[in-house]
N, C-alpha and C positions, 0 to 999 in steps of 0.2 A: 432417482428418476426425475427428470426435468419435465415440468409441464410445458406442453406446446403453447406458444403464444398465438393467438388468432386476432385478425383485424377485420373490421366490418367490410363486407364486399362493397365495391363501387356499384352504383346503379347500373342495372343491366341495359345494354344497348338494344333498342327494339330492332326487329328484323327489317329488312329493306322495304318490303311491301307495307308493313304496318307503319313504318316511319313516314313513307310517302303519303299514305292515307291520312295519318295524323296531322302532318304538316299542311296537307291540302285543306283539310277541314279548318285548321287554325288560320291559314292565310285567307280563306273565304270569309271566315267570321271577322277577322281583323280588318280586312280591306273590302268589306261588302259595299260601302258607298262608292269607292273607286271602281269596283267591278261593274256596278250598275251604270255608272257614268260611261265607262269604256264600252260596255255592251250596248247602251243606247246610241253612243257615237258610231259604233260599228254598224249597227242595224240601219240607222238613218242614212249613213253614207253609202252603204251597200245598196239600199233601196233607191237612193238618188242616182247612183251610177247605172243601175239596171234600167231606170226610167230614161236616163240620158242616152244610153246606147240603143234603146228601143223606140218608144213613141216620140221622143223629142227629135232624134236623128231622122226618123221617117218623115215627120211633119216638116222639118227644115229642108230635107232633100226634095220632098215633093214641091214645096214652095219654090225652091230654087229652080227646079226643072220646069215648073209651070211658067214661071216668070220668063225664063230664057226662051221658051217656045211660044210665048204669047204674042209677040209682035206688037202691032198697034191696036189690036182688039182687046176688049175687056175680058179678063179671065177671073174666075173664082178661086182665090187661094188666100192663104194667111201670110201677108207680107212681113209680119213681125216674127214669124217662126225662126228664121236664121239668127236674128238678134237674140231671141229668147234662148235658143240653143247655146249661143256664144256666151251669154251671161251665166247660164247654168253650168256650162262646161268650166268656166273660170272658177266658180264657187266650189264645185266638187273637186277640182284639181288642188286647190289650196286646202281643202279639207283633208285630202290624202296626205299632203305635205305637212299638215299640222300634227299628224299622228306621232312622229318622233318626239316632238316637243311635249305632247301630253304624257308620253312614256317617261321622259326625263323628269318632268315636273313631279309625277307620281313617285318615281323611284327615289328622287332626291328628298321629297317631302315626307314620304311614309314608309318606304320599303325597309330601310334599316334604321334610319334616324329616329323614327317614332318609337320603336321598341327599345333602343338604347336610351332615348331620352326618358321614357317612362319606367325603365327598369325591368320590363317583361322579358327582355333578352337574357339577362342574368338568371332570371327565374327559370327559364327554359333550360339553361345550361346546367342547372342543378337537378333537373328532372330526367336525367338519362339521355339528353340530346347534346352531343358535343358541339362546340362553337363552329367547327368546320362544316358539320352536317347542317347546322342551323343556317349558315350563310349559303351553302350549296342549294338548299331547298328554296331560299329566297331569290336565287338567281335562275335556277333551272325551270321551276314551275311557271313563274311569270314569263321567262324567256320563251317557253313553248307557246304560251298564249299570245305574246307579242308577235312572234314569227307567223303564227296562223292568221291573225287579224290583219296585220299590215300586208302580208303576202296576198291575202284575198282582196284587199282594197286595191293594191297595185294591179293585180290581174284583171279586176273588173274595170279599172280605169283604162287599161290598155285595150280591153275588149270594146269599151264604149268609143274610144278614140278611133280604133280600127273600123268600127261600123260606119263612121262618117268620113273616113280618110279620103276617099276618091269620089264621094258623091256630091260634095259642094265645097266651095272655097273657104267656108267659115271655120273649118277645123284648123288648129294650129299645126305648124310644120313639126316634124319629129325632132328637129334641133332647137325648137323653142324651149328654153331651159325648164320652166315649170312642167311642161309636157315631157321633156326628156327625163326628168327626175321621177315623176309620178308614174311613168310607164314601165319602169324596170325594177331592178333589185335594190336600188339605193334607199327607198323608204324603209325596207326591212333592215338593211345593214345599219342605217342611221338610228332606227329605233332600238336595235340591240346595243349600239354604242351608247345611246341615251340611258338604257338600263344599267349598263356598266358604270357610266359616269355618275349616275344618281346613287348607286350603291357606294361608290368611293366617297362622294360628297357626304352622304349620310354617316359613314364610319369616321370620316375625318372631322366633320363639324359637330355631329350629334345634336343638331338643332334643325327642326323641321323647316322653318321658314328660310333660314340661311342655306340649307342644303337644296331646297326647291329652287331658289333663285340661282344658285351656283350651277346646278345641273342644267337648267334651262339655258343659261348664258353659254355654258360649255358646248351644248349641242349646236347652238347658233354659230359659235366660233368654228366648230368642226365642219359644219355645212359650208361656211364661208371659205374654209381652207380647201375643201373638195371642189367648190366652184371655181376657185382661182387655179387649182392645179389640173382640173379635168382635161382642158385642151391639150395638155402636154404629157398625158399618161399613155399615149399611144402614138406611133409615128404617123405623120400627116401625109396627105397626097397633095401634089402641086398641080394646079391647072393653069395653063398659059393660054391667053386669048389675045386677039388683035386689038389695036387701039380703037377700031371701029366697033368692035363687039362690046367693049368695056369689060370690067372685071366680073367674073362669074361668082355668084354666091350660091353654093350648092349644099352647104352643111355648116358645121361648127368651124368658123374661121379662126385661124391663129395668126394670120398675117397676110397683108396684101400690099401691092405697090406696082412699080413698073420695072421692066428690065431694059437695060441699055444694050447696044450692039455688042459690047464686050461681055455681056452676061452679068453685069453688076446690078444689084437690087437698090432701088431708090424708093422712098416713101413719098406719097403725094396725096392730097385731098381731092385731086381731080379724078373723076370717074367717067369722064366723057371728053371727046375731042372738040366739043362745041364751045363757043364763046371764048372767054379768056383762058380756058384750060388748054387750048391748042398751043398758045405761046409757052405756057408753063411746061407742057410735055416736050416741046422742042428744046427748051433750055436744059431739061434734064437728059436729053438724048434718048428718050423713051422710044422703044420699038414694039413692046408688048406689055400687057398687063399680066400679073401673076397673082395667084391666090393659094395659100396653104390652108387646107381645110380637112375636115373629117367627113367622108361621104356616109350614106346610110349603112354601109357594110361595117362601119366602125362602131355602130351603136352598142352592140353587146360586148365587144372588147373593152370599151370605155366603162361600161356598167360593171363588168366583172372586175377590172382592175381597181376602180374606185371603191366598189363594195369590199374587195379583198383588203384594201387599206383600212377601211372602217372596221372590218372584223379583226384585223390586227390590233387596232386601238381598243376594241372590246376585250380581246384577250389580255392586253396589258392592264386594262382596268380591273379585270377579274383577279389577276395576279396581285395587283396593288390592294384590292379589297381584302384578300386573305392575309396579306402581310399587315395591313392596318388592324385586322381583327385581333392580332396578338397584343395590341396595345390595350384592348378592353378585357382580355381574358385572364392574363397572368397565369398562375399555376392552374393546371387542369384539375377540376373538382375530382376528389377521390384519389388523386395521385400524390398527395403531399407526403413528404418523407416522414417516417415514423421511426423512433429510436427504440 
């Protein structure tokens, strides 16, 4: 009779629910300072946006309406209210736009690189947590938090902007680029891209400082690419006006100039028929101005296409992160060949 050979069992994999709770506790403990900073940033920015869309907008609108209806008589109002609104609007807008950079810096500096650098990741892989589940937890749980916070900030910013849109002229136009970005889906999509880029940088470099810098610069480059490509992500509308009217600027412009009698397009710096421009327009044979632009109805198509491109980049980063993980794992613990 031959005795049966037995081998030690591999560490049991925890159930999905227990695994999520365990990883959540570990992530909170490991990243508590970053969570506190992120939470403080979110609370302060949310409170500022609520104040912007409420008392600040009301006082600025009241001051503007009072000044317009005042005439030559003295009126009691706060003349600094519109400027105060404008300054505060600019600060809160850039706070919303800073969120993706904060996510990228944290993801690059701490999300994966810190555990790989200190060796705690390999310790986790020997305690019944597979490398794939380890990385999935570090992407899914922070990703949910990032989407929630940045989505809330973008919604509050749009709410604050809408509150003052038609009440006084100090509000920025919808096509002003900082307002355009902060009012829609792009902060959320860019923050998710920052999370993915940071994870890849951490797995590739395994050094917190280098990964932090790399991820932050990468998000800046992504944003620059989106900014350059944005006007061409959706078909434009062409507006033709007379030379007396001048070129019309009604949205995000992609090109303008003059049309000749034959329909040819010519570029010119002249935007009026007055002074020396009259001779210049005659030499060009101009009969109309034209402007290719995106009207307000193109706002959400542009947002959706640009956000979709950033989500595709995020998906590629996630795929790259799992492939890079193989460089750090080698043979799966408990699965080595036995003779």
